[in-house]
PDB file with SEQRES, HELIX, SHEET and CRYST1 records, atoms N, CA, C and O in Angstrom:
SEQRES   1 A   85  MET LYS ILE HIS VAL ASP VAL ASP CYS THR PRO GLU GLU          
SEQRES   2 A   85  ALA ARG THR PHE PHE GLY LEU PRO ASP VAL GLN PRO MET          
SEQRES   3 A   85  GLN GLU ALA LEU MET SER GLN ILE GLN GLU ARG MET GLN          
SEQRES   4 A   85  MET ALA LEU ALA GLN THR ASP PRO ASP VAL LEU MET LYS          
SEQRES   5 A   85  THR TRP LEU PRO VAL GLY MET ALA GLY PHE GLU GLN LEU          
SEQRES   6 A   85  GLN LYS MET PHE TRP SER ASN LEU SER GLY GLY GLY ARG          
SEQRES   7 A   85  SER ARG ASP GLY GLU ARG SER                                  
HELIX    1 AA1 PRO A   11  PHE A   18  1                                   8    
HELIX    2 AA2 GLN A   24  ALA A   43  1                                  20    
HELIX    3 AA3 PRO A   47  TRP A   54  1                                   8    
HELIX    4 AA4 ALA A   60  SER A   74  1                                  15    
CRYST1    1.000    1.000    1.000  90.00  90.00  90.00 P 1           1          
ATOM      1  N   MET A   1     -63.352  45.432  27.336  1.00  0.00           N  
ATOM      2  CA  MET A   1     -62.214  46.222  26.939  1.00  0.00           C  
ATOM      3  C   MET A   1     -61.227  45.295  26.239  1.00  0.00           C  
ATOM      4  O   MET A   1     -60.946  44.198  26.722  1.00  0.00           O  
ATOM      5  N   LYS A   2     -60.710  45.734  25.118  1.00  0.00           N  
ATOM      6  CA  LYS A   2     -59.712  44.980  24.377  1.00  0.00           C  
ATOM      7  C   LYS A   2     -58.468  45.828  24.236  1.00  0.00           C  
ATOM      8  O   LYS A   2     -58.528  47.029  23.972  1.00  0.00           O  
ATOM      9  N   ILE A   3     -57.343  45.170  24.421  1.00  0.00           N  
ATOM     10  CA  ILE A   3     -56.067  45.859  24.227  1.00  0.00           C  
ATOM     11  C   ILE A   3     -55.322  45.099  23.134  1.00  0.00           C  
ATOM     12  O   ILE A   3     -55.213  43.874  23.181  1.00  0.00           O  
ATOM     13  N   HIS A   4     -54.828  45.815  22.182  1.00  0.00           N  
ATOM     14  CA  HIS A   4     -54.099  45.217  21.062  1.00  0.00           C  
ATOM     15  C   HIS A   4     -52.701  45.823  21.028  1.00  0.00           C  
ATOM     16  O   HIS A   4     -52.540  47.042  20.954  1.00  0.00           O  
ATOM     17  N   VAL A   5     -51.692  44.954  21.085  1.00  0.00           N  
ATOM     18  CA  VAL A   5     -50.308  45.429  21.088  1.00  0.00           C  
ATOM     19  C   VAL A   5     -49.591  44.782  19.911  1.00  0.00           C  
ATOM     20  O   VAL A   5     -49.633  43.561  19.757  1.00  0.00           O  
ATOM     21  N   ASP A   6     -48.941  45.576  19.088  1.00  0.00           N  
ATOM     22  CA  ASP A   6     -48.106  45.081  18.001  1.00  0.00           C  
ATOM     23  C   ASP A   6     -46.652  45.223  18.412  1.00  0.00           C  
ATOM     24  O   ASP A   6     -46.206  46.290  18.834  1.00  0.00           O  
ATOM     25  N   VAL A   7     -45.920  44.118  18.278  1.00  0.00           N  
ATOM     26  CA  VAL A   7     -44.500  44.137  18.606  1.00  0.00           C  
ATOM     27  C   VAL A   7     -43.744  43.825  17.324  1.00  0.00           C  
ATOM     28  O   VAL A   7     -43.990  42.803  16.683  1.00  0.00           O  
ATOM     29  N   ASP A   8     -42.842  44.689  16.962  1.00  0.00           N  
ATOM     30  CA  ASP A   8     -42.044  44.498  15.760  1.00  0.00           C  
ATOM     31  C   ASP A   8     -40.636  44.102  16.189  1.00  0.00           C  
ATOM     32  O   ASP A   8     -39.845  44.943  16.619  1.00  0.00           O  
ATOM     33  N   CYS A   9     -40.330  42.796  16.065  1.00  0.00           N  
ATOM     34  CA  CYS A   9     -39.000  42.338  16.426  1.00  0.00           C  
ATOM     35  C   CYS A   9     -38.649  41.109  15.593  1.00  0.00           C  
ATOM     36  O   CYS A   9     -39.515  40.480  14.985  1.00  0.00           O  
ATOM     37  N   THR A  10     -37.386  40.791  15.582  1.00  0.00           N  
ATOM     38  CA  THR A  10     -36.923  39.616  14.850  1.00  0.00           C  
ATOM     39  C   THR A  10     -37.159  38.369  15.695  1.00  0.00           C  
ATOM     40  O   THR A  10     -37.380  38.479  16.901  1.00  0.00           O  
ATOM     41  N   PRO A  11     -37.118  37.202  15.092  1.00  0.00           N  
ATOM     42  CA  PRO A  11     -37.268  35.965  15.884  1.00  0.00           C  
ATOM     43  C   PRO A  11     -36.186  35.835  16.962  1.00  0.00           C  
ATOM     44  O   PRO A  11     -36.465  35.355  18.060  1.00  0.00           O  
ATOM     45  N   GLU A  12     -34.973  36.254  16.658  1.00  0.00           N  
ATOM     46  CA  GLU A  12     -33.896  36.179  17.654  1.00  0.00           C  
ATOM     47  C   GLU A  12     -34.194  37.078  18.847  1.00  0.00           C  
ATOM     48  O   GLU A  12     -33.971  36.695  19.995  1.00  0.00           O  
ATOM     49  N   GLU A  13     -34.703  38.285  18.564  1.00  0.00           N  
ATOM     50  CA  GLU A  13     -35.042  39.211  19.654  1.00  0.00           C  
ATOM     51  C   GLU A  13     -36.183  38.653  20.505  1.00  0.00           C  
ATOM     52  O   GLU A  13     -36.137  38.754  21.731  1.00  0.00           O  
ATOM     53  N   ALA A  14     -37.184  38.079  19.891  1.00  0.00           N  
ATOM     54  CA  ALA A  14     -38.303  37.509  20.637  1.00  0.00           C  
ATOM     55  C   ALA A  14     -37.837  36.323  21.488  1.00  0.00           C  
ATOM     56  O   ALA A  14     -38.252  36.169  22.637  1.00  0.00           O  
ATOM     57  N   ARG A  15     -36.968  35.487  20.905  1.00  0.00           N  
ATOM     58  CA  ARG A  15     -36.452  34.336  21.640  1.00  0.00           C  
ATOM     59  C   ARG A  15     -35.673  34.799  22.870  1.00  0.00           C  
ATOM     60  O   ARG A  15     -35.832  34.241  23.956  1.00  0.00           O  
ATOM     61  N   THR A  16     -34.841  35.807  22.699  1.00  0.00           N  
ATOM     62  CA  THR A  16     -34.061  36.333  23.816  1.00  0.00           C  
ATOM     63  C   THR A  16     -34.972  36.957  24.869  1.00  0.00           C  
ATOM     64  O   THR A  16     -34.749  36.770  26.065  1.00  0.00           O  
ATOM     65  N   PHE A  17     -36.002  37.699  24.438  1.00  0.00           N  
ATOM     66  CA  PHE A  17     -36.916  38.352  25.357  1.00  0.00           C  
ATOM     67  C   PHE A  17     -37.647  37.333  26.234  1.00  0.00           C  
ATOM     68  O   PHE A  17     -37.816  37.548  27.434  1.00  0.00           O  
ATOM     69  N   PHE A  18     -38.080  36.216  25.623  1.00  0.00           N  
ATOM     70  CA  PHE A  18     -38.809  35.194  26.377  1.00  0.00           C  
ATOM     71  C   PHE A  18     -37.898  34.201  27.072  1.00  0.00           C  
ATOM     72  O   PHE A  18     -38.379  33.319  27.784  1.00  0.00           O  
ATOM     73  N   GLY A  19     -36.589  34.325  26.881  1.00  0.00           N  
ATOM     74  CA  GLY A  19     -35.630  33.448  27.550  1.00  0.00           C  
ATOM     75  C   GLY A  19     -35.529  32.058  26.952  1.00  0.00           C  
ATOM     76  O   GLY A  19     -35.127  31.110  27.627  1.00  0.00           O  
ATOM     77  N   LEU A  20     -35.893  31.938  25.690  1.00  0.00           N  
ATOM     78  CA  LEU A  20     -35.815  30.643  25.025  1.00  0.00           C  
ATOM     79  C   LEU A  20     -34.397  30.394  24.520  1.00  0.00           C  
ATOM     80  O   LEU A  20     -33.691  31.343  24.178  1.00  0.00           O  
ATOM     81  N   PRO A  21     -33.969  29.129  24.467  1.00  0.00           N  
ATOM     82  CA  PRO A  21     -32.606  28.845  24.009  1.00  0.00           C  
ATOM     83  C   PRO A  21     -32.458  29.048  22.505  1.00  0.00           C  
ATOM     84  O   PRO A  21     -33.423  28.931  21.749  1.00  0.00           O  
ATOM     85  N   ASP A  22     -31.247  29.350  22.092  1.00  0.00           N  
ATOM     86  CA  ASP A  22     -30.937  29.495  20.677  1.00  0.00           C  
ATOM     87  C   ASP A  22     -30.637  28.103  20.119  1.00  0.00           C  
ATOM     88  O   ASP A  22     -29.613  27.509  20.456  1.00  0.00           O  
ATOM     89  N   VAL A  23     -31.509  27.591  19.283  1.00  0.00           N  
ATOM     90  CA  VAL A  23     -31.355  26.239  18.750  1.00  0.00           C  
ATOM     91  C   VAL A  23     -30.796  26.227  17.325  1.00  0.00           C  
ATOM     92  O   VAL A  23     -30.739  25.174  16.690  1.00  0.00           O  
ATOM     93  N   GLN A  24     -30.394  27.370  16.834  1.00  0.00           N  
ATOM     94  CA  GLN A  24     -29.892  27.442  15.467  1.00  0.00           C  
ATOM     95  C   GLN A  24     -28.657  26.559  15.240  1.00  0.00           C  
ATOM     96  O   GLN A  24     -28.598  25.891  14.208  1.00  0.00           O  
ATOM     97  N   PRO A  25     -27.663  26.516  16.149  1.00  0.00           N  
ATOM     98  CA  PRO A  25     -26.527  25.620  15.918  1.00  0.00           C  
ATOM     99  C   PRO A  25     -26.941  24.147  15.841  1.00  0.00           C  
ATOM    100  O   PRO A  25     -26.410  23.387  15.032  1.00  0.00           O  
ATOM    101  N   MET A  26     -27.888  23.756  16.686  1.00  0.00           N  
ATOM    102  CA  MET A  26     -28.371  22.376  16.662  1.00  0.00           C  
ATOM    103  C   MET A  26     -29.104  22.089  15.353  1.00  0.00           C  
ATOM    104  O   MET A  26     -28.941  21.015  14.774  1.00  0.00           O  
ATOM    105  N   GLN A  27     -29.908  23.038  14.886  1.00  0.00           N  
ATOM    106  CA  GLN A  27     -30.619  22.865  13.632  1.00  0.00           C  
ATOM    107  C   GLN A  27     -29.647  22.727  12.461  1.00  0.00           C  
ATOM    108  O   GLN A  27     -29.859  21.907  11.568  1.00  0.00           O  
ATOM    109  N   GLU A  28     -28.592  23.523  12.465  1.00  0.00           N  
ATOM    110  CA  GLU A  28     -27.604  23.444  11.391  1.00  0.00           C  
ATOM    111  C   GLU A  28     -26.899  22.086  11.399  1.00  0.00           C  
ATOM    112  O   GLU A  28     -26.670  21.503  10.339  1.00  0.00           O  
ATOM    113  N   ALA A  29     -26.555  21.580  12.582  1.00  0.00           N  
ATOM    114  CA  ALA A  29     -25.897  20.272  12.685  1.00  0.00           C  
ATOM    115  C   ALA A  29     -26.825  19.161  12.188  1.00  0.00           C  
ATOM    116  O   ALA A  29     -26.402  18.272  11.450  1.00  0.00           O  
ATOM    117  N   LEU A  30     -28.092  19.222  12.599  1.00  0.00           N  
ATOM    118  CA  LEU A  30     -29.049  18.208  12.161  1.00  0.00           C  
ATOM    119  C   LEU A  30     -29.291  18.280  10.654  1.00  0.00           C  
ATOM    120  O   LEU A  30     -29.397  17.249   9.990  1.00  0.00           O  
ATOM    121  N   MET A  31     -29.376  19.475  10.126  1.00  0.00           N  
ATOM    122  CA  MET A  31     -29.588  19.619   8.692  1.00  0.00           C  
ATOM    123  C   MET A  31     -28.411  19.062   7.904  1.00  0.00           C  
ATOM    124  O   MET A  31     -28.613  18.464   6.847  1.00  0.00           O  
ATOM    125  N   SER A  32     -27.199  19.243   8.387  1.00  0.00           N  
ATOM    126  CA  SER A  32     -26.041  18.692   7.675  1.00  0.00           C  
ATOM    127  C   SER A  32     -26.067  17.161   7.726  1.00  0.00           C  
ATOM    128  O   SER A  32     -25.721  16.509   6.741  1.00  0.00           O  
ATOM    129  N   GLN A  33     -26.473  16.580   8.860  1.00  0.00           N  
ATOM    130  CA  GLN A  33     -26.589  15.121   8.952  1.00  0.00           C  
ATOM    131  C   GLN A  33     -27.673  14.597   8.016  1.00  0.00           C  
ATOM    132  O   GLN A  33     -27.486  13.578   7.351  1.00  0.00           O  
ATOM    133  N   ILE A  34     -28.796  15.286   7.966  1.00  0.00           N  
ATOM    134  CA  ILE A  34     -29.885  14.882   7.079  1.00  0.00           C  
ATOM    135  C   ILE A  34     -29.430  14.951   5.628  1.00  0.00           C  
ATOM    136  O   ILE A  34     -29.740  14.067   4.830  1.00  0.00           O  
ATOM    137  N   GLN A  35     -28.698  16.000   5.293  1.00  0.00           N  
ATOM    138  CA  GLN A  35     -28.202  16.155   3.925  1.00  0.00           C  
ATOM    139  C   GLN A  35     -27.258  15.009   3.558  1.00  0.00           C  
ATOM    140  O   GLN A  35     -27.344  14.470   2.454  1.00  0.00           O  
ATOM    141  N   GLU A  36     -26.358  14.630   4.471  1.00  0.00           N  
ATOM    142  CA  GLU A  36     -25.442  13.526   4.218  1.00  0.00           C  
ATOM    143  C   GLU A  36     -26.197  12.219   4.005  1.00  0.00           C  
ATOM    144  O   GLU A  36     -25.876  11.453   3.097  1.00  0.00           O  
ATOM    145  N   ARG A  37     -27.195  11.965   4.838  1.00  0.00           N  
ATOM    146  CA  ARG A  37     -27.971  10.728   4.716  1.00  0.00           C  
ATOM    147  C   ARG A  37     -28.754  10.693   3.407  1.00  0.00           C  
ATOM    148  O   ARG A  37     -28.859   9.644   2.772  1.00  0.00           O  
ATOM    149  N   MET A  38     -29.294  11.818   3.011  1.00  0.00           N  
ATOM    150  CA  MET A  38     -30.036  11.869   1.753  1.00  0.00           C  
ATOM    151  C   MET A  38     -29.108  11.627   0.569  1.00  0.00           C  
ATOM    152  O   MET A  38     -29.478  10.939  -0.382  1.00  0.00           O  
ATOM    153  N   GLN A  39     -27.898  12.193   0.624  1.00  0.00           N  
ATOM    154  CA  GLN A  39     -26.940  11.979  -0.450  1.00  0.00           C  
ATOM    155  C   GLN A  39     -26.530  10.511  -0.529  1.00  0.00           C  
ATOM    156  O   GLN A  39     -26.368   9.971  -1.623  1.00  0.00           O  
ATOM    157  N   MET A  40     -26.361   9.861   0.626  1.00  0.00           N  
ATOM    158  CA  MET A  40     -26.026   8.442   0.633  1.00  0.00           C  
ATOM    159  C   MET A  40     -27.174   7.615   0.051  1.00  0.00           C  
ATOM    160  O   MET A  40     -26.943   6.667  -0.699  1.00  0.00           O  
ATOM    161  N   ALA A  41     -28.408   7.977   0.397  1.00  0.00           N  
ATOM    162  CA  ALA A  41     -29.567   7.251  -0.124  1.00  0.00           C  
ATOM    163  C   ALA A  41     -29.691   7.443  -1.630  1.00  0.00           C  
ATOM    164  O   ALA A  41     -30.037   6.505  -2.348  1.00  0.00           O  
ATOM    165  N   LEU A  42     -29.413   8.647  -2.112  1.00  0.00           N  
ATOM    166  CA  LEU A  42     -29.478   8.897  -3.546  1.00  0.00           C  
ATOM    167  C   LEU A  42     -28.382   8.146  -4.289  1.00  0.00           C  
ATOM    168  O   LEU A  42     -28.582   7.723  -5.427  1.00  0.00           O  
ATOM    169  N   ALA A  43     -27.236   7.981  -3.660  1.00  0.00           N  
ATOM    170  CA  ALA A  43     -26.150   7.232  -4.297  1.00  0.00           C  
ATOM    171  C   ALA A  43     -26.544   5.775  -4.476  1.00  0.00           C  
ATOM    172  O   ALA A  43     -26.069   5.120  -5.404  1.00  0.00           O  
ATOM    173  N   GLN A  44     -27.403   5.257  -3.608  1.00  0.00           N  
ATOM    174  CA  GLN A  44     -27.836   3.873  -3.701  1.00  0.00           C  
ATOM    175  C   GLN A  44     -28.948   3.687  -4.722  1.00  0.00           C  
ATOM    176  O   GLN A  44     -29.341   2.552  -4.990  1.00  0.00           O  
ATOM    177  N   THR A  45     -29.461   4.749  -5.294  1.00  0.00           N  
ATOM    178  CA  THR A  45     -30.512   4.613  -6.293  1.00  0.00           C  
ATOM    179  C   THR A  45     -29.932   4.437  -7.691  1.00  0.00           C  
ATOM    180  O   THR A  45     -30.653   4.552  -8.682  1.00  0.00           O  
ATOM    181  N   ASP A  46     -28.650   4.162  -7.776  1.00  0.00           N  
ATOM    182  CA  ASP A  46     -28.019   3.844  -9.045  1.00  0.00           C  
ATOM    183  C   ASP A  46     -28.694   2.589  -9.597  1.00  0.00           C  
ATOM    184  O   ASP A  46     -28.841   1.612  -8.863  1.00  0.00           O  
ATOM    185  N   PRO A  47     -29.106   2.584 -10.860  1.00  0.00           N  
ATOM    186  CA  PRO A  47     -29.830   1.427 -11.398  1.00  0.00           C  
ATOM    187  C   PRO A  47     -29.082   0.107 -11.225  1.00  0.00           C  
ATOM    188  O   PRO A  47     -29.695  -0.921 -10.938  1.00  0.00           O  
ATOM    189  N   ASP A  48     -27.775   0.132 -11.396  1.00  0.00           N  
ATOM    190  CA  ASP A  48     -26.998  -1.101 -11.242  1.00  0.00           C  
ATOM    191  C   ASP A  48     -27.069  -1.617  -9.808  1.00  0.00           C  
ATOM    192  O   ASP A  48     -27.233  -2.815  -9.579  1.00  0.00           O  
ATOM    193  N   VAL A  49     -26.944  -0.698  -8.838  1.00  0.00           N  
ATOM    194  CA  VAL A  49     -27.020  -1.089  -7.432  1.00  0.00           C  
ATOM    195  C   VAL A  49     -28.417  -1.596  -7.096  1.00  0.00           C  
ATOM    196  O   VAL A  49     -28.557  -2.585  -6.376  1.00  0.00           O  
ATOM    197  N   LEU A  50     -29.450  -0.933  -7.606  1.00  0.00           N  
ATOM    198  CA  LEU A  50     -30.821  -1.372  -7.343  1.00  0.00           C  
ATOM    199  C   LEU A  50     -31.082  -2.771  -7.899  1.00  0.00           C  
ATOM    200  O   LEU A  50     -31.704  -3.597  -7.232  1.00  0.00           O  
ATOM    201  N   MET A  51     -30.614  -3.036  -9.104  1.00  0.00           N  
ATOM    202  CA  MET A  51     -30.820  -4.354  -9.692  1.00  0.00           C  
ATOM    203  C   MET A  51     -30.096  -5.429  -8.891  1.00  0.00           C  
ATOM    204  O   MET A  51     -30.622  -6.526  -8.707  1.00  0.00           O  
ATOM    205  N   LYS A  52     -28.893  -5.121  -8.414  1.00  0.00           N  
ATOM    206  CA  LYS A  52     -28.163  -6.090  -7.603  1.00  0.00           C  
ATOM    207  C   LYS A  52     -28.871  -6.331  -6.273  1.00  0.00           C  
ATOM    208  O   LYS A  52     -28.839  -7.441  -5.741  1.00  0.00           O  
ATOM    209  N   THR A  53     -29.509  -5.293  -5.737  1.00  0.00           N  
ATOM    210  CA  THR A  53     -30.231  -5.426  -4.476  1.00  0.00           C  
ATOM    211  C   THR A  53     -31.519  -6.215  -4.670  1.00  0.00           C  
ATOM    212  O   THR A  53     -31.835  -7.109  -3.884  1.00  0.00           O  
ATOM    213  N   TRP A  54     -32.261  -5.878  -5.724  1.00  0.00           N  
ATOM    214  CA  TRP A  54     -33.553  -6.514  -5.945  1.00  0.00           C  
ATOM    215  C   TRP A  54     -33.411  -7.935  -6.493  1.00  0.00           C  
ATOM    216  O   TRP A  54     -34.211  -8.809  -6.160  1.00  0.00           O  
ATOM    217  N   LEU A  55     -32.410  -8.166  -7.320  1.00  0.00           N  
ATOM    218  CA  LEU A  55     -32.200  -9.484  -7.918  1.00  0.00           C  
ATOM    219  C   LEU A  55     -30.820  -9.996  -7.535  1.00  0.00           C  
ATOM    220  O   LEU A  55     -29.901  -9.974  -8.354  1.00  0.00           O  
ATOM    221  N   PRO A  56     -30.665 -10.456  -6.301  1.00  0.00           N  
ATOM    222  CA  PRO A  56     -29.328 -10.851  -5.858  1.00  0.00           C  
ATOM    223  C   PRO A  56     -28.727 -11.993  -6.662  1.00  0.00           C  
ATOM    224  O   PRO A  56     -27.506 -12.079  -6.785  1.00  0.00           O  
ATOM    225  N   VAL A  57     -29.555 -12.866  -7.208  1.00  0.00           N  
ATOM    226  CA  VAL A  57     -29.038 -13.964  -8.017  1.00  0.00           C  
ATOM    227  C   VAL A  57     -28.557 -13.441  -9.363  1.00  0.00           C  
ATOM    228  O   VAL A  57     -27.764 -14.087 -10.049  1.00  0.00           O  
ATOM    229  N   GLY A  58     -29.039 -12.285  -9.721  1.00  0.00           N  
ATOM    230  CA  GLY A  58     -28.688 -11.730 -11.021  1.00  0.00           C  
ATOM    231  C   GLY A  58     -29.705 -12.145 -12.057  1.00  0.00           C  
ATOM    232  O   GLY A  58     -30.867 -12.400 -11.741  1.00  0.00           O  
ATOM    233  N   MET A  59     -29.269 -12.208 -13.261  1.00  0.00           N  
ATOM    234  CA  MET A  59     -30.169 -12.529 -14.351  1.00  0.00           C  
ATOM    235  C   MET A  59     -30.321 -14.038 -14.557  1.00  0.00           C  
ATOM    236  O   MET A  59     -31.124 -14.462 -15.389  1.00  0.00           O  
ATOM    237  N   ALA A  60     -29.572 -14.848 -13.821  1.00  0.00           N  
ATOM    238  CA  ALA A  60     -29.657 -16.297 -13.989  1.00  0.00           C  
ATOM    239  C   ALA A  60     -31.069 -16.801 -13.699  1.00  0.00           C  
ATOM    240  O   ALA A  60     -31.595 -17.626 -14.445  1.00  0.00           O  
ATOM    241  N   GLY A  61     -31.677 -16.322 -12.639  1.00  0.00           N  
ATOM    242  CA  GLY A  61     -33.039 -16.728 -12.300  1.00  0.00           C  
ATOM    243  C   GLY A  61     -34.028 -16.321 -13.375  1.00  0.00           C  
ATOM    244  O   GLY A  61     -34.941 -17.079 -13.703  1.00  0.00           O  
ATOM    245  N   PHE A  62     -33.851 -15.133 -13.924  1.00  0.00           N  
ATOM    246  CA  PHE A  62     -34.734 -14.664 -14.988  1.00  0.00           C  
ATOM    247  C   PHE A  62     -34.561 -15.517 -16.243  1.00  0.00           C  
ATOM    248  O   PHE A  62     -35.539 -15.843 -16.915  1.00  0.00           O  
ATOM    249  N   GLU A  63     -33.317 -15.878 -16.558  1.00  0.00           N  
ATOM    250  CA  GLU A  63     -33.065 -16.708 -17.734  1.00  0.00           C  
ATOM    251  C   GLU A  63     -33.697 -18.084 -17.575  1.00  0.00           C  
ATOM    252  O   GLU A  63     -34.249 -18.623 -18.534  1.00  0.00           O  
ATOM    253  N   GLN A  64     -33.626 -18.656 -16.385  1.00  0.00           N  
ATOM    254  CA  GLN A  64     -34.260 -19.957 -16.143  1.00  0.00           C  
ATOM    255  C   GLN A  64     -35.770 -19.859 -16.301  1.00  0.00           C  
ATOM    256  O   GLN A  64     -36.390 -20.746 -16.888  1.00  0.00           O  
ATOM    257  N   LEU A  65     -36.362 -18.796 -15.787  1.00  0.00           N  
ATOM    258  CA  LEU A  65     -37.792 -18.582 -15.912  1.00  0.00           C  
ATOM    259  C   LEU A  65     -38.176 -18.440 -17.385  1.00  0.00           C  
ATOM    260  O   LEU A  65     -39.185 -18.991 -17.827  1.00  0.00           O  
ATOM    261  N   GLN A  66     -37.367 -17.698 -18.135  1.00  0.00           N  
ATOM    262  CA  GLN A  66     -37.632 -17.494 -19.552  1.00  0.00           C  
ATOM    263  C   GLN A  66     -37.548 -18.825 -20.316  1.00  0.00           C  
ATOM    264  O   GLN A  66     -38.381 -19.092 -21.183  1.00  0.00           O  
ATOM    265  N   LYS A  67     -36.551 -19.657 -20.000  1.00  0.00           N  
ATOM    266  CA  LYS A  67     -36.425 -20.962 -20.658  1.00  0.00           C  
ATOM    267  C   LYS A  67     -37.622 -21.844 -20.348  1.00  0.00           C  
ATOM    268  O   LYS A  67     -38.110 -22.559 -21.223  1.00  0.00           O  
ATOM    269  N   MET A  68     -38.097 -21.800 -19.116  1.00  0.00           N  
ATOM    270  CA  MET A  68     -39.259 -22.596 -18.738  1.00  0.00           C  
ATOM    271  C   MET A  68     -40.486 -22.162 -19.534  1.00  0.00           C  
ATOM    272  O   MET A  68     -41.232 -22.998 -20.042  1.00  0.00           O  
ATOM    273  N   PHE A  69     -40.693 -20.834 -19.640  1.00  0.00           N  
ATOM    274  CA  PHE A  69     -41.831 -20.333 -20.407  1.00  0.00           C  
ATOM    275  C   PHE A  69     -41.738 -20.759 -21.865  1.00  0.00           C  
ATOM    276  O   PHE A  69     -42.727 -21.213 -22.440  1.00  0.00           O  
ATOM    277  N   TRP A  70     -40.568 -20.620 -22.467  1.00  0.00           N  
ATOM    278  CA  TRP A  70     -40.417 -20.969 -23.881  1.00  0.00           C  
ATOM    279  C   TRP A  70     -40.620 -22.454 -24.104  1.00  0.00           C  
ATOM    280  O   TRP A  70     -41.232 -22.852 -25.095  1.00  0.00           O  
ATOM    281  N   SER A  71     -40.113 -23.285 -23.191  1.00  0.00           N  
ATOM    282  CA  SER A  71     -40.297 -24.723 -23.381  1.00  0.00           C  
ATOM    283  C   SER A  71     -41.772 -25.099 -23.250  1.00  0.00           C  
ATOM    284  O   SER A  71     -42.251 -25.970 -23.976  1.00  0.00           O  
ATOM    285  N   ASN A  72     -42.488 -24.461 -22.344  1.00  0.00           N  
ATOM    286  CA  ASN A  72     -43.918 -24.756 -22.197  1.00  0.00           C  
ATOM    287  C   ASN A  72     -44.739 -24.206 -23.357  1.00  0.00           C  
ATOM    288  O   ASN A  72     -45.700 -24.839 -23.793  1.00  0.00           O  
ATOM    289  N   LEU A  73     -44.369 -23.045 -23.852  1.00  0.00           N  
ATOM    290  CA  LEU A  73     -45.108 -22.455 -24.972  1.00  0.00           C  
ATOM    291  C   LEU A  73     -44.875 -23.216 -26.266  1.00  0.00           C  
ATOM    292  O   LEU A  73     -45.787 -23.371 -27.078  1.00  0.00           O  
ATOM    293  N   SER A  74     -43.662 -23.686 -26.452  1.00  0.00           N  
ATOM    294  CA  SER A  74     -43.353 -24.392 -27.697  1.00  0.00           C  
ATOM    295  C   SER A  74     -43.732 -25.871 -27.622  1.00  0.00           C  
ATOM    296  O   SER A  74     -43.686 -26.572 -28.633  1.00  0.00           O  
ATOM    297  N   GLY A  75     -44.103 -26.348 -26.441  1.00  0.00           N  
ATOM    298  CA  GLY A  75     -44.466 -27.747 -26.289  1.00  0.00           C  
ATOM    299  C   GLY A  75     -43.260 -28.654 -26.274  1.00  0.00           C  
ATOM    300  O   GLY A  75     -43.390 -29.862 -26.469  1.00  0.00           O  
ATOM    301  N   GLY A  76     -42.092 -28.094 -26.047  1.00  0.00           N  
ATOM    302  CA  GLY A  76     -40.864 -28.869 -26.065  1.00  0.00           C  
ATOM    303  C   GLY A  76     -40.742 -29.814 -24.891  1.00  0.00           C  
ATOM    304  O   GLY A  76     -39.935 -30.743 -24.935  1.00  0.00           O  
ATOM    305  N   GLY A  77     -41.506 -29.610 -23.861  1.00  0.00           N  
ATOM    306  CA  GLY A  77     -41.384 -30.442 -22.684  1.00  0.00           C  
ATOM    307  C   GLY A  77     -42.269 -31.674 -22.715  1.00  0.00           C  
ATOM    308  O   GLY A  77     -42.060 -32.577 -21.905  1.00  0.00           O  
ATOM    309  N   ARG A  78     -43.262 -31.759 -23.620  1.00  0.00           N  
ATOM    310  CA  ARG A  78     -44.198 -32.892 -23.637  1.00  0.00           C  
ATOM    311  C   ARG A  78     -44.409 -33.379 -25.070  1.00  0.00           C  
ATOM    312  O   ARG A  78     -44.350 -32.610 -26.029  1.00  0.00           O  
ATOM    313  N   SER A  79     -44.653 -34.664 -25.177  1.00  0.00           N  
ATOM    314  CA  SER A  79     -45.007 -35.217 -26.495  1.00  0.00           C  
ATOM    315  C   SER A  79     -46.512 -35.122 -26.675  1.00  0.00           C  
ATOM    316  O   SER A  79     -47.215 -34.654 -25.779  1.00  0.00           O  
ATOM    317  N   ARG A  80     -47.016 -35.563 -27.829  1.00  0.00           N  
ATOM    318  CA  ARG A  80     -48.442 -35.433 -28.111  1.00  0.00           C  
ATOM    319  C   ARG A  80     -49.317 -36.306 -27.218  1.00  0.00           C  
ATOM    320  O   ARG A  80     -50.473 -35.968 -26.964  1.00  0.00           O  
ATOM    321  N   ASP A  81     -48.778 -37.423 -26.741  1.00  0.00           N  
ATOM    322  CA  ASP A  81     -49.607 -38.289 -25.895  1.00  0.00           C  
ATOM    323  C   ASP A  81     -49.544 -37.911 -24.423  1.00  0.00           C  
ATOM    324  O   ASP A  81     -50.088 -38.626 -23.583  1.00  0.00           O  
ATOM    325  N   GLY A  82     -48.877 -36.778 -24.088  1.00  0.00           N  
ATOM    326  CA  GLY A  82     -48.884 -36.271 -22.738  1.00  0.00           C  
ATOM    327  C   GLY A  82     -47.704 -36.712 -21.886  1.00  0.00           C  
ATOM    328  O   GLY A  82     -47.572 -36.268 -20.746  1.00  0.00           O  
ATOM    329  N   GLU A  83     -46.837 -37.581 -22.417  1.00  0.00           N  
ATOM    330  CA  GLU A  83     -45.681 -38.024 -21.648  1.00  0.00           C  
ATOM    331  C   GLU A  83     -44.526 -37.082 -21.885  1.00  0.00           C  
ATOM    332  O   GLU A  83     -44.403 -36.451 -22.935  1.00  0.00           O  
ATOM    333  N   ARG A  84     -43.677 -37.009 -20.864  1.00  0.00           N  
ATOM    334  CA  ARG A  84     -42.500 -36.149 -20.989  1.00  0.00           C  
ATOM    335  C   ARG A  84     -41.486 -36.810 -21.897  1.00  0.00           C  
ATOM    336  O   ARG A  84     -41.281 -38.023 -21.847  1.00  0.00           O  
ATOM    337  N   SER A  85     -40.855 -35.999 -22.725  1.00  0.00           N  
ATOM    338  CA  SER A  85     -39.824 -36.535 -23.614  1.00  0.00           C  
ATOM    339  C   SER A  85     -38.445 -36.329 -23.046  1.00  0.00           C  
ATOM    340  O   SER A  85     -37.457 -36.722 -23.666  1.00  0.00           O  
TER     341      SER A  85                                                      
END                                                                             
C-alpha cells in the first residue's frame, strides 16, 4: 500500500509547522558582511595597488634587471679576451 500526500505551503509555513527556527535575520546579516568583504576585496584589485603589493620595491628592481640584460646582450660587460672591463 502506498500513500501519497501533497502539501502546498510556503517555506515559512513548513518551517513553523516542523518547529524549525527562523534563520532569515541571520542570513541577511551574514550576506551583508559577505557583501562588505567582497567590496573591500574588489577595492584592492586596483591595478596600482596590485603592482605595489606584487612589486614592493617598485620598478627599481625591474630597471636593474633590464640594465643587466642589456649590458650582457650588448657585450658591454666583457672585452673580447674574456676579461671584465
